[in-house]
C-alpha positions as CSV (number, residue, x, y, z in Angstrom):
1,X,132.8,206.5,91.7
2,X,132.1,207.4,95.3
3,X,129.3,209.9,96.0
4,X,130.4,213.3,97.0
5,X,127.0,215.2,96.8
6,X,126.1,214.6,100.3
7,X,129.2,216.6,101.5
8,X,127.5,219.7,100.3
9,X,124.4,219.2,102.5
10,X,123.7,221.8,105.2
11,X,124.0,219.1,107.8
12,X,127.9,219.2,107.3
13,X,130.6,221.9,107.7
14,X,133.8,222.6,105.7
15,X,135.8,220.6,108.3
16,X,133.7,217.6,107.7
17,X,134.4,217.8,103.9
18,X,138.2,218.0,104.8
19,X,137.7,214.9,107.0
20,X,136.0,213.0,104.4
21,X,138.8,213.5,101.9
22,X,141.3,212.5,104.7
23,X,139.5,209.1,105.4
24,X,138.9,208.5,101.7
25,X,142.7,208.9,100.9
26,X,143.7,206.6,103.7
27,X,141.1,203.9,102.8
28,X,142.0,203.9,99.0
29,X,145.6,203.3,100.0
30,X,145.3,200.9,102.9
31,X,141.8,199.6,103.7
32,X,141.7,196.7,101.2
33,X,145.2,195.5,101.6
34,X,145.3,195.5,105.5
35,X,142.0,193.7,105.5
36,X,143.5,190.5,104.0
37,X,144.5,187.4,105.9
38,X,143.8,186.4,109.6
39,X,140.9,188.5,111.1
40,X,142.6,189.2,114.4
41,X,145.8,190.2,112.7
42,X,144.0,192.3,110.2
43,X,142.0,194.2,112.8
44,X,145.2,194.9,114.8
45,X,146.9,196.2,111.6
46,X,144.0,198.4,110.6
47,X,143.7,200.0,113.9
48,X,147.4,200.6,114.1
49,X,147.5,202.1,110.6
50,X,144.5,204.4,111.3
51,X,146.1,205.5,114.5
52,X,149.4,206.4,112.7
53,X,147.4,208.3,110.2
54,X,145.6,210.2,112.9
55,X,142.1,208.9,112.1
56,X,141.4,207.5,115.4
57,X,141.5,211.1,117.0
58,X,137.8,211.2,116.0
59,X,137.0,207.9,117.8
60,X,138.8,208.7,121.0
61,X,139.1,212.6,121.0
62,X,141.4,214.3,123.2
63,X,138.9,217.1,124.1
64,X,136.2,214.5,124.9
65,X,133.8,215.9,122.4
66,X,132.5,213.1,120.1
67,X,131.7,214.6,116.7
68,X,129.0,212.3,115.5
69,X,128.9,213.6,111.9
70,X,132.6,212.9,111.6
71,X,132.2,209.3,113.1
72,X,129.3,208.8,110.5
73,X,131.4,210.1,107.6
74,X,134.3,207.8,108.7
75,X,132.0,204.7,108.8
76,X,130.3,205.7,105.5
77,X,133.6,205.9,103.7
78,X,135.4,202.9,105.5
79,X,132.5,200.5,104.8
80,X,132.4,201.3,101.2
81,X,136.0,200.1,101.0
82,X,136.2,197.4,103.8
83,X,133.9,196.0,106.3
84,X,136.7,195.1,108.5
85,X,138.3,198.6,108.3
86,X,135.0,200.0,109.3
87,X,134.6,197.5,112.2
88,X,138.2,198.5,113.5
89,X,137.4,202.2,113.5
90,X,133.9,201.7,115.0
91,X,135.2,199.6,117.9
92,X,137.8,202.0,119.0
93,X,135.0,204.5,119.3
94,X,132.3,202.4,120.9
95,X,134.9,200.6,123.2
96,X,136.1,203.9,124.5
97,X,132.9,205.9,124.2
98,X,131.8,205.4,127.7
99,X,135.3,206.2,129.0
100,X,135.3,209.3,126.9
101,X,131.9,210.4,128.2
102,X,131.9,209.2,131.9
103,X,135.6,208.3,132.8
104,X,137.7,210.2,135.4
105,X,140.5,212.4,134.0
106,X,142.9,209.9,135.4
107,X,141.4,207.0,133.5
108,X,141.1,208.9,130.3
109,X,144.8,210.0,130.5
110,X,145.9,206.4,131.2
111,X,143.9,204.5,128.5
112,X,142.7,206.9,125.7
113,X,146.2,207.6,124.2
114,X,147.0,204.0,123.3
115,X,143.4,203.6,121.9
116,X,143.8,206.9,119.9
117,X,147.2,205.5,118.6
118,X,145.6,202.2,117.6
119,X,148.1,200.2,119.7
120,X,145.4,199.1,122.2
121,X,142.0,197.8,121.1
122,X,138.9,198.5,123.0
123,X,135.5,196.6,123.6
124,X,132.1,197.3,124.8
125,X,130.7,194.5,126.9
126,X,127.0,194.7,127.5
127,X,125.2,191.8,125.9
128,X,124.8,188.5,127.8
129,X,123.7,185.1,127.1
130,X,120.2,185.7,128.3
131,X,120.2,189.6,127.9
132,X,120.8,191.4,124.7
133,X,118.5,194.1,124.0
134,X,116.7,193.8,127.3
135,X,119.2,195.6,129.4
136,X,117.0,195.2,132.5
137,X,117.7,191.4,132.5
138,X,121.5,191.7,132.9
139,X,122.6,189.1,135.3
140,X,126.3,189.9,135.7
141,X,126.8,191.3,139.3
142,X,129.3,193.5,140.9
143,X,129.5,193.5,144.7
144,X,131.3,196.3,146.7
145,X,134.3,195.1,148.8
146,X,136.0,198.0,150.3
147,X,137.7,200.1,147.6
148,X,137.1,197.4,144.9
149,X,134.2,195.7,143.2
150,X,133.9,191.9,142.8
151,X,132.4,191.0,139.5
152,X,131.0,187.5,138.5
153,X,129.0,186.6,135.3
154,X,129.5,186.4,131.6
155,X,129.2,188.6,128.5
156,X,128.7,187.3,124.9
157,X,128.8,188.6,121.4
158,X,131.5,191.0,122.4
159,X,133.4,192.5,119.4
160,X,137.1,192.6,119.8
161,X,136.6,190.0,122.5
162,X,139.9,188.2,123.0
163,X,142.1,190.8,121.4
164,X,141.0,194.0,123.3
165,X,143.2,195.7,125.8
166,X,140.2,197.2,127.7
167,X,136.5,196.2,128.2
168,X,133.7,198.5,129.3
169,X,131.7,196.1,131.5
170,X,128.2,196.6,132.8
171,X,127.1,194.8,136.0
172,X,124.2,194.7,138.4
173,X,125.1,196.6,141.6
174,X,121.5,196.7,142.9
175,X,120.8,200.4,143.7
176,X,117.4,199.8,142.2
177,X,115.5,197.1,140.4
178,X,115.8,196.5,136.7
179,X,117.8,198.8,134.4
180,X,118.4,201.4,137.2
181,X,120.6,199.1,139.3
182,X,123.6,198.8,136.9
183,X,127.1,200.2,136.9
184,X,129.7,200.5,134.4
185,X,133.4,199.7,134.8
186,X,136.6,199.9,132.8
187,X,138.3,196.5,132.9
188,X,141.9,195.9,131.5
189,X,142.3,192.7,129.7
190,X,144.9,191.3,132.1
191,X,142.6,191.6,135.1
192,X,142.6,188.3,137.3
193,X,139.2,186.5,137.0
194,X,138.6,187.6,133.3
195,X,138.8,184.7,130.8
196,X,137.9,184.2,127.2
197,X,135.4,181.4,127.4
198,X,134.9,181.1,123.7
199,X,135.7,182.8,120.3
200,X,132.7,183.1,118.1
201,X,132.8,182.4,114.3
202,X,130.2,184.4,112.3
203,X,129.2,184.7,108.5
204,X,131.2,187.9,107.9
205,X,134.4,187.2,109.9
206,X,134.9,189.6,113.0
207,X,136.6,189.1,116.3
208,X,133.9,188.1,118.7
209,X,134.1,186.3,122.0
210,X,132.3,185.3,125.2
211,X,133.8,186.5,128.4
212,X,133.7,185.1,131.8
213,X,134.2,186.9,135.1
214,X,134.8,184.9,138.2
215,X,135.5,186.9,141.4
216,X,137.1,189.5,139.2
217,X,138.3,192.3,141.4
218,X,138.1,195.8,139.8
219,X,139.1,199.1,141.7
220,X,136.4,201.7,142.3
221,X,138.6,204.1,140.5
222,X,137.8,202.2,137.3
223,X,134.0,202.9,137.8
224,X,132.6,205.0,134.9
225,X,129.9,207.2,136.4
226,X,128.1,206.9,139.6
227,X,127.0,203.5,141.2
228,X,123.5,202.7,139.5
229,X,124.2,204.9,136.5
230,X,125.1,202.1,134.2
231,X,122.0,202.2,132.1
232,X,122.6,205.9,131.7
233,X,126.2,205.2,130.6
234,X,125.2,202.5,128.1
235,X,122.3,204.7,126.5
236,X,124.4,207.8,126.4
237,X,127.1,205.9,124.5
238,X,124.7,204.1,122.1
239,X,122.8,207.3,121.5
240,X,126.2,208.6,119.9
241,X,127.1,205.4,118.1
242,X,123.7,204.0,116.8
243,X,123.5,206.4,114.1
244,X,127.0,205.4,113.0
245,X,125.7,202.0,112.4
246,X,123.3,203.3,109.9
247,X,126.3,205.1,108.4
248,X,128.1,201.9,107.9
249,X,125.2,200.3,106.3
250,X,125.0,203.4,104.0
251,X,128.6,202.7,102.9
252,X,127.9,199.2,102.2
253,X,124.8,200.2,100.2
254,X,126.7,202.6,98.2
255,X,129.2,200.0,97.3
256,X,126.4,197.5,96.4
257,X,124.8,200.3,94.2
258,X,128.1,200.8,92.4
259,X,128.7,197.0,91.7
260,X,125.0,196.8,90.5
261,X,125.5,199.5,88.0
262,X,128.9,198.3,86.9
263,X,127.4,194.7,86.3
264,X,124.3,196.0,84.5
265,X,126.2,198.2,82.1
266,X,129.0,195.5,81.5
267,X,126.9,192.5,81.0
268,X,125.1,191.9,77.8
269,X,121.8,189.9,77.5
270,X,119.4,189.5,74.7
271,X,121.3,191.6,72.3
272,X,122.1,194.4,74.6
273,X,123.3,195.7,78.0
274,X,121.5,194.2,81.0
275,X,120.9,197.8,82.0
276,X,118.5,198.1,79.1
277,X,116.0,195.8,80.8
278,X,113.4,197.8,82.6
279,X,113.4,195.6,85.5
280,X,117.1,196.2,85.9
281,X,116.5,199.9,85.9
282,X,113.7,199.6,88.3
283,X,116.1,197.7,90.8
284,X,118.8,200.3,90.3
285,X,116.3,203.2,90.9
286,X,115.0,201.6,94.1
287,X,118.4,201.0,95.4
288,X,119.5,204.7,94.6
289,X,116.3,206.0,96.4
290,X,117.1,203.8,99.4
291,X,120.7,205.0,99.5
292,X,119.6,208.7,99.5
293,X,117.0,208.3,102.1
294,X,119.3,206.4,104.3
295,X,122.0,209.2,104.0
296,X,119.4,211.8,104.8
297,X,118.3,210.0,108.1
298,X,121.9,209.2,109.1
299,X,123.2,212.8,108.8
300,X,120.1,214.4,110.2
301,X,120.6,212.3,113.4
302,X,124.2,213.0,113.6
303,X,123.6,216.7,113.0
304,X,120.8,216.9,115.8
305,X,123.2,215.2,118.3
306,X,126.2,217.5,117.3
307,X,123.8,220.4,117.8
308,X,123.2,219.8,121.4
309,X,119.9,217.7,121.3
310,X,120.2,215.9,124.6
311,X,118.5,212.7,123.5
312,X,118.4,211.4,119.8
313,X,117.1,208.0,120.5
314,X,114.1,208.3,118.2
315,X,116.2,209.9,115.4
316,X,119.2,207.6,115.7
317,X,116.9,204.4,115.8
318,X,115.1,205.7,112.6
319,X,118.5,206.1,110.9
320,X,119.7,202.6,112.0
321,X,116.5,200.8,111.2
322,X,116.0,202.3,107.8
323,X,119.7,202.3,106.7
324,X,120.4,198.8,107.8
325,X,117.1,197.4,106.3
326,X,117.6,199.3,103.1
327,X,121.2,198.2,102.7
328,X,120.2,194.5,102.9
329,X,117.6,195.1,100.1
330,X,120.3,197.0,98.0
331,X,122.8,194.1,98.7
332,X,120.1,191.7,97.7
333,X,119.4,193.3,94.3
334,X,123.1,193.5,93.8
335,X,123.5,189.7,94.2
336,X,120.5,189.2,91.9
337,X,121.8,191.4,89.2
338,X,125.1,189.4,89.3
339,X,123.2,186.1,88.9
340,X,125.3,183.1,89.7
341,X,128.5,185.0,90.3
342,X,126.6,186.9,93.1
343,X,126.5,183.8,95.3
344,X,130.0,182.5,94.7
345,X,131.9,182.6,98.0
346,X,133.9,185.8,98.5
347,X,132.6,187.4,95.3
348,X,132.2,191.1,96.1
349,X,128.4,191.0,96.1
350,X,128.3,187.9,98.2
351,X,130.6,189.4,100.8
352,X,128.5,192.5,101.0
353,X,125.5,190.5,101.5
354,X,127.0,188.8,104.5
355,X,128.6,191.9,105.8
356,X,125.3,193.9,105.9
357,X,123.3,191.1,107.5
358,X,124.8,191.7,111.0
359,X,124.0,195.4,111.1
360,X,120.3,194.5,111.6
361,X,121.1,192.7,114.6
362,X,123.8,194.4,116.6
363,X,123.5,197.6,118.8
364,X,119.7,197.0,118.9
365,X,118.0,194.7,116.4
366,X,115.6,196.1,113.9
367,X,112.6,195.0,115.9
368,X,114.0,196.9,119.1
369,X,114.4,200.0,116.9
370,X,110.8,199.8,115.9
371,X,109.8,199.6,119.5
372,X,111.9,202.7,120.4
373,X,110.5,204.6,117.5
374,X,106.8,203.6,118.3
375,X,107.2,204.5,122.0
376,X,108.7,207.9,121.0
377,X,105.9,208.6,118.7
378,X,103.3,207.9,121.5
379,X,105.1,210.2,123.8
380,X,105.2,213.0,121.1
381,X,101.4,212.4,120.5
382,X,100.7,212.6,124.3
383,X,102.9,215.7,124.6
384,X,101.1,217.3,121.7
385,X,97.7,216.6,123.2
386,X,98.7,218.2,126.5
387,X,99.7,221.4,124.7
388,X,96.3,221.8,123.0
389,X,94.1,224.7,124.2
390,X,91.2,223.5,126.2
C-alpha cells in the first residue's frame, strides 16, 4: 500500500495533499499501461495523457511559479508506479524550467502551452562529451552575428534527445572565463544546423541522444537571461529540480520496500515465512529507515525553496545524494530477498535496480553532490567563525 503518512508532515499544505491524490489516481489508471512498448512512443503517450489530465500544469506553470513540493510529490508518486512516467513528467519540467524562470513573455507564450499540454516534449542540453559536472569546461560556442547567434559544438546524454520539440542549449559566449562566460538559448528542434548525431541505449530504457550543432543560427530573441548568465540560468534551474531527483529515488525505494515485504511474507523457507528470519527483518528495517530519512531530506529541501530561500544547493544536494544512494541499497536488498527471481530480466525487482542506478549519475553525480555539500559546510563554518565575539 502506498505511504500516506508524509502528506501530514508540516512541510506540506492541504493543496499538496489534494495534488498527491490527483497524481495517484492518474498513475493508478494510466502509468503502467502507457509505459509499455517502444520507449519513444511511450514517452510521447505518457506526456500527452498527463497533459490532458492537467498534471503538467505543475511542470510548466502558467504563472511562472514552480512549486517544488508539488514537483517532488509528483515524482515520488509517479516513480513508484512507472519509471518512464516519472521521466516524462520530469523532463517537461526540467526541459522548460529555464524558459519558465528566465524566458521572455513572448517565448513563454509561444512554447509553454504545448509543453503544458504534453503535445511538445522539452529537453535540457547542458552536458557535453568532455564536460558533464564541470560546467566551466563547456566547449560549445555561440558567436554573435547581428541579431542572431551562431552555435557550434555538441551535447550528449540529452534526455528526450531526438524526440523533443525544444532544447535549452548552453554555449560559451566569452563574456568572462570559465563558467561565467556562458549563455542559454531556447532552440526549436527544426532549427537548421541541429542534428541528432546518435541515439544512446542505456540499461533502463529512456530517450537519450547526442546533439550536434553546425553553424546553427538562433535569434537573439531566443536567449534566456542576459549574455554571460548561462551558469546562473543552469544553476537556478537545477536548484529547483535537483531535489526532485531525490523524490524520484524515494518513489523507487518505496516500491522496492513494498516488493520486499510482499516477498518476505509470501515466501516460505525452513518451515515458516521468510519474514521470520532475523536477517530478513533487519534488511526490511534498514530499508524502512532509509525511505523515511530520504523523504525528510527531500521535502525539507523542497519546502525551503518554496519558502523563498534564494539558494538551496546544499539542502538539495543532501536530498539527492542521500535519496539516490539509499534507493540503490533498498533496491539491492529487494533483489536479494527475491533470490534468483530478482535477477531475471524485467522482473519488477530487477527493473527497479536498473531504474535507480542512473539517478546516482545524472543532474550531478553523487561525488559532485559531496563536493557541493563539503564546500557549503566549509563556508558555513567560516561564516560562523566570523560571527564569534572577539
